PQR file with spaces between the fields and no chain letter, atoms N, CA, C, O and H, PARSE charges and radii, in Angstrom:
ATOM       1  N    MET     1     -20.199   23.335   -2.261 -0.4000 1.5000
ATOM       2  CA   MET     1     -19.216   22.824   -3.241 -0.0000 2.0000
ATOM       3  C    MET     1     -17.631   23.027   -2.745  0.5500 1.7000
ATOM       4  O    MET     1     -16.803   22.117   -2.692 -0.5500 1.4000
ATOM       5  N    ASP     2     -17.420   24.286   -2.431 -0.4000 1.5000
ATOM       6  CA   ASP     2     -16.135   24.603   -1.881 -0.0000 2.0000
ATOM       7  C    ASP     2     -15.690   23.752   -0.888  0.5500 1.7000
ATOM       8  O    ASP     2     -14.523   23.361   -0.910 -0.5500 1.4000
ATOM       9  H    ASP     2     -18.092   25.025   -2.475  0.4000 1.0000
ATOM      10  N    THR     3     -16.562   23.365    0.098 -0.4000 1.5000
ATOM      11  CA   THR     3     -16.228   22.633    1.210 -0.0000 2.0000
ATOM      12  C    THR     3     -15.811   21.243    0.863  0.5500 1.7000
ATOM      13  O    THR     3     -14.850   20.684    1.392 -0.5500 1.4000
ATOM      14  H    THR     3     -17.510   23.683    0.116  0.4000 1.0000
ATOM      15  N    LEU     4     -16.550   20.727   -0.021 -0.4000 1.5000
ATOM      16  CA   LEU     4     -16.130   19.183   -0.719 -0.0000 2.0000
ATOM      17  C    LEU     4     -15.027   19.428   -1.270  0.5500 1.7000
ATOM      18  O    LEU     4     -14.057   18.842   -0.790 -0.5500 1.4000
ATOM      19  H    LEU     4     -17.331   21.181   -0.451  0.4000 1.0000
ATOM      20  N    ARG     5     -14.830   20.214   -2.265 -0.4000 1.5000
ATOM      21  CA   ARG     5     -13.486   20.347   -2.835 -0.0000 2.0000
ATOM      22  C    ARG     5     -12.293   20.406   -1.904  0.5500 1.7000
ATOM      23  O    ARG     5     -11.329   19.649   -2.019 -0.5500 1.4000
ATOM      24  H    ARG     5     -15.618   20.690   -2.656  0.4000 1.0000
ATOM      25  N    THR     6     -12.398   21.288   -1.032 -0.4000 1.5000
ATOM      26  CA   THR     6     -11.270   21.444   -0.025 -0.0000 2.0000
ATOM      27  C    THR     6     -11.026   20.379    0.681  0.5500 1.7000
ATOM      28  O    THR     6      -9.859   20.030    0.856 -0.5500 1.4000
ATOM      29  H    THR     6     -13.181   21.904   -0.938  0.4000 1.0000
ATOM      30  N    THR     7     -12.183   19.599    1.267 -0.4000 1.5000
ATOM      31  CA   THR     7     -12.034   18.587    2.255 -0.0000 2.0000
ATOM      32  C    THR     7     -11.418   17.246    1.316  0.5500 1.7000
ATOM      33  O    THR     7     -10.626   16.442    1.807 -0.5500 1.4000
ATOM      34  H    THR     7     -13.132   19.882    1.124  0.4000 1.0000
ATOM      35  N    SER     8     -11.861   17.161    0.054 -0.4000 1.5000
ATOM      36  CA   SER     8     -11.276   15.935   -0.722 -0.0000 2.0000
ATOM      37  C    SER     8      -9.825   16.099   -1.015  0.5500 1.7000
ATOM      38  O    SER     8      -8.993   15.196   -0.925 -0.5500 1.4000
ATOM      39  H    SER     8     -12.505   17.814   -0.345  0.4000 1.0000
ATOM      40  N    GLN     9      -9.561   17.508   -1.425 -0.4000 1.5000
ATOM      41  CA   GLN     9      -8.071   17.699   -1.721 -0.0000 2.0000
ATOM      42  C    GLN     9      -7.117   17.611   -0.458  0.5500 1.7000
ATOM      43  O    GLN     9      -5.984   17.137   -0.539 -0.5500 1.4000
ATOM      44  H    GLN     9     -10.237   18.241   -1.498  0.4000 1.0000
ATOM      45  N    SER    10      -7.633   18.078    0.652 -0.4000 1.5000
ATOM      46  CA   SER    10      -6.926   18.021    1.778 -0.0000 2.0000
ATOM      47  C    SER    10      -6.533   16.606    2.270  0.5500 1.7000
ATOM      48  O    SER    10      -5.479   16.292    2.824 -0.5500 1.4000
ATOM      49  H    SER    10      -8.553   18.464    0.718  0.4000 1.0000
ATOM      50  N    THR    11      -7.621   15.788    1.950 -0.4000 1.5000
ATOM      51  CA   THR    11      -7.480   14.314    2.713 -0.0000 2.0000
ATOM      52  C    THR    11      -7.030   13.243    1.548  0.5500 1.7000
ATOM      53  O    THR    11      -6.859   12.056    1.822 -0.5500 1.4000
ATOM      54  H    THR    11      -8.477   16.044    1.500  0.4000 1.0000
ATOM      55  N    PHE    12      -6.861   13.752    0.271 -0.4000 1.5000
ATOM      56  CA   PHE    12      -6.471   12.975   -0.724 -0.0000 2.0000
ATOM      57  C    PHE    12      -5.016   12.383   -0.594  0.5500 1.7000
ATOM      58  O    PHE    12      -4.073   13.173   -0.545 -0.5500 1.4000
ATOM      59  H    PHE    12      -7.000   14.717    0.048  0.4000 1.0000
ATOM      60  N    GLU    13      -4.786   10.971   -0.534 -0.4000 1.5000
ATOM      61  CA   GLU    13      -3.647   10.458   -0.555 -0.0000 2.0000
ATOM      62  C    GLU    13      -3.115    9.806   -1.810  0.5500 1.7000
ATOM      63  O    GLU    13      -3.578    8.717   -2.151 -0.5500 1.4000
ATOM      64  H    GLU    13      -5.551   10.329   -0.574  0.4000 1.0000
ATOM      65  N    PRO    14      -2.153   10.413   -2.536 -0.5600 1.5000
ATOM      66  CA   PRO    14      -1.757    9.855   -3.793  0.2800 2.0000
ATOM      67  C    PRO    14      -1.410    8.283   -3.675  0.5500 1.7000
ATOM      68  O    PRO    14      -0.939    7.695   -2.702 -0.5500 1.4000
ATOM      69  N    LEU    15      -1.790    7.746   -4.986 -0.4000 1.5000
ATOM      70  CA   LEU    15      -1.564    6.394   -5.116 -0.0000 2.0000
ATOM      71  C    LEU    15      -0.097    5.894   -5.670  0.5500 1.7000
ATOM      72  O    LEU    15       0.482    6.389   -6.636 -0.5500 1.4000
ATOM      73  H    LEU    15      -2.173    8.223   -5.777  0.4000 1.0000
ATOM      74  N    TRP    16       0.369    4.838   -4.877 -0.4000 1.5000
ATOM      75  CA   TRP    16       1.665    4.382   -5.567 -0.0000 2.0000
ATOM      76  C    TRP    16       1.535    3.279   -6.462  0.5500 1.7000
ATOM      77  O    TRP    16       0.670    2.406   -6.385 -0.5500 1.4000
ATOM      78  H    TRP    16      -0.101    4.436   -4.091  0.4000 1.0000
ATOM      79  N    THR    17       2.645    3.382   -7.507 -0.4000 1.5000
ATOM      80  CA   THR    17       2.699    2.552   -8.386 -0.0000 2.0000
ATOM      81  C    THR    17       3.436    1.254   -7.756  0.5500 1.7000
ATOM      82  O    THR    17       4.026    1.433   -6.690 -0.5500 1.4000
ATOM      83  H    THR    17       3.348    4.090   -7.570  0.4000 1.0000
ATOM      84  N    PRO    18       3.447   -0.147   -8.381 -0.5600 1.5000
ATOM      85  CA   PRO    18       4.147   -1.214   -7.968  0.2800 2.0000
ATOM      86  C    PRO    18       5.747   -0.846   -7.804  0.5500 1.7000
ATOM      87  O    PRO    18       6.467   -1.368   -6.953 -0.5500 1.4000
ATOM      88  N    ALA    19       6.137    0.039   -8.663 -0.4000 1.5000
ATOM      89  CA   ALA    19       7.805    0.524   -8.443 -0.0000 2.0000
ATOM      90  C    ALA    19       7.769    1.208   -7.132  0.5500 1.7000
ATOM      91  O    ALA    19       8.583    0.946   -6.246 -0.5500 1.4000
ATOM      92  H    ALA    19       5.552    0.463   -9.355  0.4000 1.0000
ATOM      93  N    ASP    20       6.818    2.092   -7.004 -0.4000 1.5000
ATOM      94  CA   ASP    20       6.731    3.052   -5.637 -0.0000 2.0000
ATOM      95  C    ASP    20       6.729    2.105   -4.245  0.5500 1.7000
ATOM      96  O    ASP    20       7.522    2.305   -3.325 -0.5500 1.4000
ATOM      97  H    ASP    20       6.157    2.305   -7.723  0.4000 1.0000
ATOM      98  N    ALA    21       5.909    1.248   -4.238 -0.4000 1.5000
ATOM      99  CA   ALA    21       5.614    0.116   -3.062 -0.0000 2.0000
ATOM     100  C    ALA    21       6.725   -0.594   -3.046  0.5500 1.7000
ATOM     101  O    ALA    21       7.105   -0.762   -1.887 -0.5500 1.4000
ATOM     102  H    ALA    21       5.265    1.086   -4.985  0.4000 1.0000
ATOM     103  N    GLY    22       7.708   -1.296   -4.182 -0.4000 1.5000
ATOM     104  CA   GLY    22       8.686   -1.944   -4.019 -0.0000 2.0000
ATOM     105  C    GLY    22       9.750   -1.158   -3.232  0.5500 1.7000
ATOM     106  O    GLY    22      10.225   -1.587   -2.181 -0.5500 1.4000
ATOM     107  H    GLY    22       7.399   -1.159   -5.124  0.4000 1.0000
ATOM     108  N    ILE    23      10.081   -0.047   -3.762 -0.4000 1.5000
ATOM     109  CA   ILE    23      11.002    0.848   -3.289 -0.0000 2.0000
ATOM     110  C    ILE    23      10.784    0.908   -1.715  0.5500 1.7000
ATOM     111  O    ILE    23      11.736    0.732   -0.955 -0.5500 1.4000
ATOM     112  H    ILE    23       9.694    0.301   -4.616  0.4000 1.0000
ATOM     113  N    TYR    24       9.411    1.180   -1.220 -0.4000 1.5000
ATOM     114  CA   TYR    24       9.202    1.364   -0.053 -0.0000 2.0000
ATOM     115  C    TYR    24       9.466   -0.041    0.989  0.5500 1.7000
ATOM     116  O    TYR    24       9.899   -0.175    2.134 -0.5500 1.4000
ATOM     117  H    TYR    24       8.638    1.323   -1.837  0.4000 1.0000
ATOM     118  N    LEU    25       9.041   -0.830    0.102 -0.4000 1.5000
ATOM     119  CA   LEU    25       9.159   -2.508    0.923 -0.0000 2.0000
ATOM     120  C    LEU    25      10.468   -3.279    0.807  0.5500 1.7000
ATOM     121  O    LEU    25      10.801   -4.241    1.499 -0.5500 1.4000
ATOM     122  H    LEU    25       8.689   -0.721   -0.828  0.4000 1.0000
ATOM     123  N    GLY    26      11.260   -2.622   -0.320 -0.4000 1.5000
ATOM     124  CA   GLY    26      12.616   -3.322   -0.571 -0.0000 2.0000
ATOM     125  C    GLY    26      12.507   -4.474   -1.318  0.5500 1.7000
ATOM     126  O    GLY    26      13.402   -5.306   -1.172 -0.5500 1.4000
ATOM     127  H    GLY    26      10.990   -1.840   -0.882  0.4000 1.0000
ATOM     128  N    VAL    27      11.540   -4.725   -2.144 -0.4000 1.5000
ATOM     129  CA   VAL    27      11.290   -5.688   -3.110 -0.0000 2.0000
ATOM     130  C    VAL    27      11.081   -5.201   -4.583  0.5500 1.7000
ATOM     131  O    VAL    27      10.824   -4.026   -4.845 -0.5500 1.4000
ATOM     132  H    VAL    27      10.813   -4.049   -2.263  0.4000 1.0000
ATOM     133  N    HIS    28      11.212   -6.199   -5.539 -0.4000 1.5000
ATOM     134  CA   HIS    28      10.995   -5.908   -6.989 -0.0000 2.0000
ATOM     135  C    HIS    28       9.622   -5.576   -7.150  0.5500 1.7000
ATOM     136  O    HIS    28       8.808   -6.055   -6.361 -0.5500 1.4000
ATOM     137  H    HIS    28      11.421   -7.153   -5.326  0.4000 1.0000
ATOM     138  N    PRO    29       9.209   -4.728   -8.178 -0.5600 1.5000
ATOM     139  CA   PRO    29       7.765   -4.428   -8.362  0.2800 2.0000
ATOM     140  C    PRO    29       7.133   -5.615   -8.945  0.5500 1.7000
ATOM     141  O    PRO    29       5.905   -5.690   -8.905 -0.5500 1.4000
ATOM     142  N    LYS    30       7.645   -6.310   -9.343 -0.4000 1.5000
ATOM     143  CA   LYS    30       6.888   -7.878   -9.823 -0.0000 2.0000
ATOM     144  C    LYS    30       6.494   -8.537   -8.577  0.5500 1.7000
ATOM     145  O    LYS    30       5.359   -8.994   -8.445 -0.5500 1.4000
ATOM     146  H    LYS    30       8.642   -6.249   -9.376  0.4000 1.0000
ATOM     147  N    THR    31       7.431   -8.611   -7.606 -0.4000 1.5000
ATOM     148  CA   THR    31       7.046   -9.216   -6.341 -0.0000 2.0000
ATOM     149  C    THR    31       5.787   -8.544   -5.554  0.5500 1.7000
ATOM     150  O    THR    31       4.918   -9.119   -4.898 -0.5500 1.4000
ATOM     151  H    THR    31       8.353   -8.240   -7.714  0.4000 1.0000
ATOM     152  N    VAL    32       5.951   -7.147   -5.817 -0.4000 1.5000
ATOM     153  CA   VAL    32       4.568   -6.342   -5.356 -0.0000 2.0000
ATOM     154  C    VAL    32       3.262   -6.773   -5.830  0.5500 1.7000
ATOM     155  O    VAL    32       2.267   -7.029   -5.152 -0.5500 1.4000
ATOM     156  H    VAL    32       6.656   -6.679   -6.349  0.4000 1.0000
ATOM     157  N    VAL    33       3.418   -6.817   -7.164 -0.4000 1.5000
ATOM     158  CA   VAL    33       2.199   -7.304   -7.846 -0.0000 2.0000
ATOM     159  C    VAL    33       1.669   -8.714   -7.691  0.5500 1.7000
ATOM     160  O    VAL    33       0.467   -8.980   -7.675 -0.5500 1.4000
ATOM     161  H    VAL    33       4.226   -6.609   -7.714  0.4000 1.0000
ATOM     162  N    LYS    34       2.697   -9.645   -7.572 -0.4000 1.5000
ATOM     163  CA   LYS    34       2.356  -10.979   -7.433 -0.0000 2.0000
ATOM     164  C    LYS    34       1.678  -11.043   -6.017  0.5500 1.7000
ATOM     165  O    LYS    34       0.717  -11.790   -5.831 -0.5500 1.4000
ATOM     166  H    LYS    34       3.673   -9.429   -7.585  0.4000 1.0000
ATOM     167  N    MET    35       2.213  -10.218   -4.982 -0.4000 1.5000
ATOM     168  CA   MET    35       1.863  -10.268   -3.649 -0.0000 2.0000
ATOM     169  C    MET    35       0.438   -9.689   -3.380  0.5500 1.7000
ATOM     170  O    MET    35      -0.220  -10.141   -2.442 -0.5500 1.4000
ATOM     171  H    MET    35       2.993   -9.611   -5.133  0.4000 1.0000
ATOM     172  N    ALA    36       0.010   -8.829   -4.076 -0.4000 1.5000
ATOM     173  CA   ALA    36      -1.160   -8.055   -4.376 -0.0000 2.0000
ATOM     174  C    ALA    36      -2.169   -9.096   -5.096  0.5500 1.7000
ATOM     175  O    ALA    36      -3.282   -9.260   -4.597 -0.5500 1.4000
ATOM     176  H    ALA    36       0.545   -8.462   -4.837  0.4000 1.0000
ATOM     177  N    ARG    37      -1.831   -9.731   -6.145 -0.4000 1.5000
ATOM     178  CA   ARG    37      -2.726  -10.733   -6.829 -0.0000 2.0000
ATOM     179  C    ARG    37      -3.200  -11.563   -5.858  0.5500 1.7000
ATOM     180  O    ARG    37      -4.404  -11.719   -5.655 -0.5500 1.4000
ATOM     181  H    ARG    37      -0.927   -9.598   -6.550  0.4000 1.0000
ATOM     182  N    LEU    38      -2.116  -12.244   -5.089 -0.4000 1.5000
ATOM     183  CA   LEU    38      -2.436  -13.341   -4.253 -0.0000 2.0000
ATOM     184  C    LEU    38      -3.125  -12.880   -2.867  0.5500 1.7000
ATOM     185  O    LEU    38      -3.402  -13.711   -2.002 -0.5500 1.4000
ATOM     186  H    LEU    38      -1.137  -12.117   -5.254  0.4000 1.0000
ATOM     187  N    GLY    39      -3.360  -11.626   -2.727 -0.4000 1.5000
ATOM     188  CA   GLY    39      -3.969  -11.056   -1.305 -0.0000 2.0000
ATOM     189  C    GLY    39      -3.324  -10.962   -0.175  0.5500 1.7000
ATOM     190  O    GLY    39      -3.784  -10.870    0.963 -0.5500 1.4000
ATOM     191  H    GLY    39      -3.135  -10.951   -3.430  0.4000 1.0000
ATOM     192  N    GLN    40      -1.997  -10.994   -0.611 -0.4000 1.5000
ATOM     193  CA   GLN    40      -1.037  -10.841    0.670 -0.0000 2.0000
ATOM     194  C    GLN    40      -0.653   -9.506    0.966  0.5500 1.7000
ATOM     195  O    GLN    40      -0.172   -9.262    2.072 -0.5500 1.4000
ATOM     196  H    GLN    40      -1.623  -11.068   -1.535  0.4000 1.0000
ATOM     197  N    LEU    41      -0.819   -8.522    0.037 -0.4000 1.5000
ATOM     198  CA   LEU    41      -0.472   -7.170    0.178 -0.0000 2.0000
ATOM     199  C    LEU    41      -1.777   -6.279   -0.203  0.5500 1.7000
ATOM     200  O    LEU    41      -2.354   -6.384   -1.285 -0.5500 1.4000
ATOM     201  H    LEU    41      -1.211   -8.720   -0.862  0.4000 1.0000
ATOM     202  N    PRO    42      -2.188   -5.332    0.897 -0.5600 1.5000
ATOM     203  CA   PRO    42      -3.264   -4.497    0.423  0.2800 2.0000
ATOM     204  C    PRO    42      -3.069   -3.711   -0.781  0.5500 1.7000
ATOM     205  O    PRO    42      -2.047   -3.051   -0.970 -0.5500 1.4000
ATOM     206  N    ALA    43      -4.121   -3.778   -1.666 -0.4000 1.5000
ATOM     207  CA   ALA    43      -3.998   -3.102   -3.002 -0.0000 2.0000
ATOM     208  C    ALA    43      -5.123   -2.774   -3.819  0.5500 1.7000
ATOM     209  O    ALA    43      -6.068   -3.562   -3.813 -0.5500 1.4000
ATOM     210  H    ALA    43      -4.951   -4.314   -1.513  0.4000 1.0000
ATOM     211  N    LEU    44      -5.177   -1.780   -4.495 -0.4000 1.5000
ATOM     212  CA   LEU    44      -6.385   -1.453   -5.312 -0.0000 2.0000
ATOM     213  C    LEU    44      -6.006   -1.973   -6.816  0.5500 1.7000
ATOM     214  O    LEU    44      -4.890   -1.852   -7.320 -0.5500 1.4000
ATOM     215  H    LEU    44      -4.409   -1.140   -4.499  0.4000 1.0000
ATOM     216  N    ARG    45      -7.092   -2.547   -7.410 -0.4000 1.5000
ATOM     217  CA   ARG    45      -6.751   -2.726   -8.893 -0.0000 2.0000
ATOM     218  C    ARG    45      -7.933   -1.862   -9.663  0.5500 1.7000
ATOM     219  O    ARG    45      -9.158   -1.965   -9.599 -0.5500 1.4000
ATOM     220  H    ARG    45      -7.999   -2.646   -7.000  0.4000 1.0000
ATOM     221  N    LEU    46      -6.965   -0.848  -10.519 -0.4000 1.5000
ATOM     222  CA   LEU    46      -7.776    0.165  -11.266 -0.0000 2.0000
ATOM     223  C    LEU    46      -7.671   -0.457  -12.691  0.5500 1.7000
ATOM     224  O    LEU    46      -6.621   -0.332  -13.321 -0.5500 1.4000
ATOM     225  H    LEU    46      -5.970   -0.765  -10.571  0.4000 1.0000
ATOM     226  N    GLY    47      -8.503   -0.978  -13.099 -0.4000 1.5000
ATOM     227  CA   GLY    47      -8.497   -1.520  -14.601 -0.0000 2.0000
ATOM     228  C    GLY    47      -7.383   -2.762  -14.465  0.5500 1.7000
ATOM     229  O    GLY    47      -7.508   -3.689  -13.664 -0.5500 1.4000
ATOM     230  H    GLY    47      -9.357   -1.080  -12.588  0.4000 1.0000
ATOM     231  N    LYS    48      -6.386   -2.620  -15.301 -0.4000 1.5000
ATOM     232  CA   LYS    48      -5.220   -3.542  -15.374 -0.0000 2.0000
ATOM     233  C    LYS    48      -4.156   -3.276  -14.596  0.5500 1.7000
ATOM     234  O    LYS    48      -3.170   -4.011  -14.525 -0.5500 1.4000
ATOM     235  H    LYS    48      -6.284   -1.867  -15.951  0.4000 1.0000
ATOM     236  N    HIS    49      -4.328   -2.051  -13.882 -0.4000 1.5000
ATOM     237  CA   HIS    49      -3.268   -1.364  -13.050 -0.0000 2.0000
ATOM     238  C    HIS    49      -3.197   -1.533  -11.669  0.5500 1.7000
ATOM     239  O    HIS    49      -4.131   -1.053  -11.026 -0.5500 1.4000
ATOM     240  H    HIS    49      -5.129   -1.455  -13.940  0.4000 1.0000
ATOM     241  N    TRP    50      -2.290   -2.113  -11.049 -0.4000 1.5000
ATOM     242  CA   TRP    50      -2.194   -2.021   -9.389 -0.0000 2.0000
ATOM     243  C    TRP    50      -1.772   -0.794   -8.869  0.5500 1.7000
ATOM     244  O    TRP    50      -0.790   -0.229   -9.351 -0.5500 1.4000
ATOM     245  H    TRP    50      -1.532   -2.503  -11.571  0.4000 1.0000
ATOM     246  N    ARG    51      -2.460   -0.279   -7.857 -0.4000 1.5000
ATOM     247  CA   ARG    51      -2.037    0.709   -7.125 -0.0000 2.0000
ATOM     248  C    ARG    51      -2.104    0.636   -5.405  0.5500 1.7000
ATOM     249  O    ARG    51      -2.886   -0.114   -4.820 -0.5500 1.4000
ATOM     250  H    ARG    51      -3.258   -0.738   -7.466  0.4000 1.0000
ATOM     251  N    PHE    52      -1.328    1.374   -4.842 -0.4000 1.5000
ATOM     252  CA   PHE    52      -1.323    1.083   -3.427 -0.0000 2.0000
ATOM     253  C    PHE    52      -1.290    2.247   -2.745  0.5500 1.7000
ATOM     254  O    PHE    52      -0.800    3.268   -3.228 -0.5500 1.4000
ATOM     255  H    PHE    52      -0.693    1.983   -5.317  0.4000 1.0000
ATOM     256  N    ARG    53      -1.873    2.179   -1.428 -0.4000 1.5000
ATOM     257  CA   ARG    53      -2.146    3.363   -0.414 -0.0000 2.0000
ATOM     258  C    ARG    53      -0.952    3.189    0.468  0.5500 1.7000
ATOM     259  O    ARG    53      -0.727    2.123    1.042 -0.5500 1.4000
ATOM     260  H    ARG    53      -2.271    1.350   -1.035  0.4000 1.0000
ATOM     261  N    ARG    54      -0.132    4.319    0.579 -0.4000 1.5000
ATOM     262  CA   ARG    54       0.972    4.491    1.473 -0.0000 2.0000
ATOM     263  C    ARG    54       0.532    4.060    2.973  0.5500 1.7000
ATOM     264  O    ARG    54       1.205    3.299    3.668 -0.5500 1.4000
ATOM     265  H    ARG    54      -0.314    5.185    0.113  0.4000 1.0000
ATOM     266  N    ALA    55      -0.729    4.669    3.388 -0.4000 1.5000
ATOM     267  CA   ALA    55      -1.000    3.992    4.810 -0.0000 2.0000
ATOM     268  C    ALA    55      -1.336    2.758    4.960  0.5500 1.7000
ATOM     269  O    ALA    55      -1.122    2.162    6.016 -0.5500 1.4000
ATOM     270  H    ALA    55      -1.276    5.287    2.823  0.4000 1.0000
ATOM     271  N    ASP    56      -1.999    2.120    3.764 -0.4000 1.5000
ATOM     272  CA   ASP    56      -2.200    0.626    3.887 -0.0000 2.0000
ATOM     273  C    ASP    56      -0.829    0.028    4.104  0.5500 1.7000
ATOM     274  O    ASP    56      -0.615   -0.667    5.097 -0.5500 1.4000
ATOM     275  H    ASP    56      -2.173    2.604    2.906  0.4000 1.0000
ATOM     276  N    LEU    57       0.079    0.269    3.231 -0.4000 1.5000
ATOM     277  CA   LEU    57       1.384   -0.361    3.367 -0.0000 2.0000
ATOM     278  C    LEU    57       2.242   -0.143    4.613  0.5500 1.7000
ATOM     279  O    LEU    57       3.004   -1.026    5.008 -0.5500 1.4000
ATOM     280  H    LEU    57      -0.094    0.833    2.423  0.4000 1.0000
ATOM     281  N    VAL    58       2.134    0.872    5.146 -0.4000 1.5000
ATOM     282  CA   VAL    58       2.898    1.222    6.563 -0.0000 2.0000
ATOM     283  C    VAL    58       2.074    0.425    7.529  0.5500 1.7000
ATOM     284  O    VAL    58       2.764   -0.241    8.300 -0.5500 1.4000
ATOM     285  H    VAL    58       1.515    1.589    4.825  0.4000 1.0000
ATOM     286  N    ALA    59       0.701    0.314    7.699 -0.4000 1.5000
ATOM     287  CA   ALA    59       0.200   -0.658    8.647 -0.0000 2.0000
ATOM     288  C    ALA    59       0.435   -2.094    8.362  0.5500 1.7000
ATOM     289  O    ALA    59       0.794   -2.895    9.225 -0.5500 1.4000
ATOM     290  H    ALA    59       0.140    0.855    7.073  0.4000 1.0000
ATOM     291  N    TRP    60       0.212   -2.395    7.092 -0.4000 1.5000
ATOM     292  CA   TRP    60       0.694   -3.748    6.723 -0.0000 2.0000
ATOM     293  C    TRP    60       2.183   -4.027    7.363  0.5500 1.7000
ATOM     294  O    TRP    60       2.308   -4.913    8.209 -0.5500 1.4000
ATOM     295  H    TRP    60      -0.080   -1.744    6.391  0.4000 1.0000
ATOM     296  N    ALA    61       3.197   -3.321    6.975 -0.4000 1.5000
ATOM     297  CA   ALA    61       4.503   -3.280    7.302 -0.0000 2.0000
ATOM     298  C    ALA    61       4.703   -3.568    8.849  0.5500 1.7000
ATOM     299  O    ALA    61       5.391   -4.485    9.297 -0.5500 1.4000
ATOM     300  H    ALA    61       3.096   -2.602    6.288  0.4000 1.0000
ATOM     301  N    GLU    62       4.056   -2.723    9.525 -0.4000 1.5000
ATOM     302  CA   GLU    62       3.970   -2.617   10.872 -0.0000 2.0000
ATOM     303  C    GLU    62       3.409   -3.639   11.805  0.5500 1.7000
ATOM     304  O    GLU    62       3.731   -3.878   12.969 -0.5500 1.4000
ATOM     305  H    GLU    62       3.496   -1.979    9.160  0.4000 1.0000
ATOM     306  N    SER    63       2.371   -4.272   10.938 -0.4000 1.5000
ATOM     307  CA   SER    63       1.837   -5.720   11.406 -0.0000 2.0000
ATOM     308  C    SER    63       2.757   -6.598   11.322  0.5500 1.7000
ATOM     309  O    SER    63       3.006   -7.317   12.289 -0.5500 1.4000
ATOM     310  H    SER    63       2.110   -4.079    9.992  0.4000 1.0000
ATOM     311  N    ARG    64       3.364   -6.692   10.269 -0.4000 1.5000
ATOM     312  CA   ARG    64       4.256   -7.964   10.033 -0.0000 2.0000
ATOM     313  C    ARG    64       5.637   -7.754   11.062  0.5500 1.7000
ATOM     314  O    ARG    64       6.076   -8.792   11.557 -0.5500 1.4000
ATOM     315  H    ARG    64       3.162   -6.108    9.483  0.4000 1.0000
ATOM     316  N    VAL    65       6.134   -6.833   11.305 -0.4000 1.5000
ATOM     317  CA   VAL    65       7.111   -6.439   12.132 -0.0000 2.0000
ATOM     318  C    VAL    65       6.512   -7.005   13.701  0.5500 1.7000
ATOM     319  O    VAL    65       7.126   -7.823   14.386 -0.5500 1.4000
ATOM     320  H    VAL    65       5.777   -5.990   10.903  0.4000 1.0000
ATOM     321  N    LYS    66       5.330   -6.447   14.049 -0.4000 1.5000
ATOM     322  CA   LYS    66       4.882   -6.772   15.420 -0.0000 2.0000
ATOM     323  C    LYS    66       4.774   -8.580   15.460  0.5500 1.7000
ATOM     324  O    LYS    66       5.096   -9.268   16.428 -0.5500 1.4000
ATOM     325  H    LYS    66       4.831   -5.782   13.492  0.4000 1.0000
ATOM     326  N    SER    67       4.329   -9.002   14.369 -0.4000 1.5000
ATOM     327  CA   SER    67       3.927  -10.388   14.594 -0.0000 2.0000
ATOM     328  C    SER    67       5.316  -11.237   14.578  0.5500 1.7000
ATOM     329  O    SER    67       5.428  -12.247   15.272 -0.5500 1.4000
ATOM     330  H    SER    67       4.067   -8.443   13.583  0.4000 1.0000
ATOM     331  N    SER    68       6.239  -10.824   13.845 -0.4000 1.5000
ATOM     332  CA   SER    68       7.331  -11.517   13.748 -0.0000 2.0000
ATOM     333  C    SER    68       8.199  -11.251   15.127  0.5500 1.7000
ATOM     334  O    SER    68       9.015  -12.073   15.543 -0.5500 1.4000
ATOM     335  H    SER    68       6.148  -10.003   13.281  0.4000 1.0000
ATOM     336  N    CYS    69       7.969  -10.225   15.664 -0.4000 1.5000
ATOM     337  CA   CYS    69       8.474   -9.879   17.208 -0.0000 2.0000
ATOM     338  C    CYS    69       7.981  -10.920   18.303  0.5500 1.7000
ATOM     339  O    CYS    69       8.670  -11.471   19.162 -0.5500 1.4000
ATOM     340  H    CYS    69       7.306   -9.557   15.327  0.4000 1.0000
ATOM     341  N    GLN    70       6.601  -11.054   18.058 -0.4000 1.5000
ATOM     342  CA   GLN    70       5.948  -11.994   18.996 -0.0000 2.0000
ATOM     343  C    GLN    70       6.313  -13.519   18.723  0.5500 1.7000
ATOM     344  O    GLN    70       6.254  -14.306   19.668 -0.5500 1.4000
ATOM     345  H    GLN    70       6.042  -10.607   17.360  0.4000 1.0000
ATOM     346  N    LEU    71       6.618  -13.875   17.696 -0.4000 1.5000
ATOM     347  CA   LEU    71       7.032  -15.221   17.489 -0.0000 2.0000
ATOM     348  C    LEU    71       8.595  -15.315   18.089  0.5500 1.7000
ATOM     349  O    LEU    71       8.947  -16.449   18.415 -0.5500 1.4000
ATOM     350  H    LEU    71       6.665  -13.236   16.929  0.4000 1.0000
ATOM     351  N    GLY    72       9.356  -14.465   18.228 -0.4000 1.5000
ATOM     352  CA   GLY    72      10.603  -14.658   18.775 -0.0000 2.0000
ATOM     353  C    GLY    72      10.462  -14.603   20.333  0.5500 1.7000
ATOM     354  O    GLY    72      11.434  -14.957   21.000 -0.5500 1.4000
ATOM     355  H    GLY    72       9.071  -13.544   17.964  0.4000 1.0000
ATOM     356  N    GLU    73       9.412  -14.217   20.909 -0.4000 1.5000
ATOM     357  CA   GLU    73       9.235  -14.128   22.257 -0.0000 2.0000
ATOM     358  C    GLU    73       9.257  -15.610   22.871  0.5500 1.7000
ATOM     359  O    GLU    73       9.115  -15.778   24.082 -0.5500 1.4000
ATOM     360  H    GLU    73       8.622  -13.930   20.367  0.4000 1.0000
């Protein structure tokens, strides 16, 4: 049991609210929710609340930057 508890605590990534995600992405929280609802942004829906994993948003943002750089070539 102790191993499971230690492992889950050390790998747990806190979930961000739409406000947190909006700050990171530089957009309004309502825009974040709209993008999540449309499937344009990786998100988790917990009941009526939207939550975001930092790692997912970082990967999403990096992929957007890479794809826009490739378009400019």
